[in-house]
N, C-alpha and C positions, 0 to 999 in steps of 0.2 A: 504494500500500500504506500503510495507516494503522496506527498503534500499537494502535488499538482492535481492528482485525481480527486483529492479531498476538497480542493478549492472549487471544483466544478459542481459539487453537491450543495443542496440547500441546507439551511440550518436544521430543519427537521430531520433530514436524512442523516446529518452528522450526529445529532443527538441519539438517533436510533442506533447508529453504528457504535457510538460510545457506550450505550447500554449493552450491546452485544459483546463488545470487547471486555467490559467489566465483568460480565457473566463468565466469559471464557477465562479471564484471569482468576476469578474465584474458583472455578472448577480445576484449573491447573494447580492452584495453591492447595486445594483439597487433595488432589492426586499426589502431590509431593509429600504432604503430611502423612498419607497412608502408604507411601512407598510404591505407588503405582505409576508414577510419572516416568515416561519413556524418554522424552526429549526436554531437557532443561532449557535448551536454547529457545524453545517456543515461548517460555515465560518472558524472556528478554524482549522478543519481538512484539509480544502483546503489550508489554509496558510501554515500549516505544511508540506503538500505534496509538495507544491511549493518549500519550503526550502529543502526538501529531494532530489528532482530532481536536484536543483541547486548544492547541495553538491556533488552528484554523478557525475554530469557533470564536476565540478571543479576537482574532484579526477581523472577522466579520462583524462582531459586536462593536469594535472600535471604528470600523468604517461606517457603520450605521449611525454611530453617535455623532459623527462629524457633520 
């Protein structure tokens, strides 16, 4: 997921994507706690994707405030 792709989405789509990513992060943390996590690298990519979505949402909010 790239920031360029995210900037093309609407704010509602970004909020939905953020909710999905947070659910996935929760599930990955749960799998790690129970010892069932196969790919620890996925946790890192999900955290970064959450940060990207939040950044784009903040950019859109700042642009709308101007």
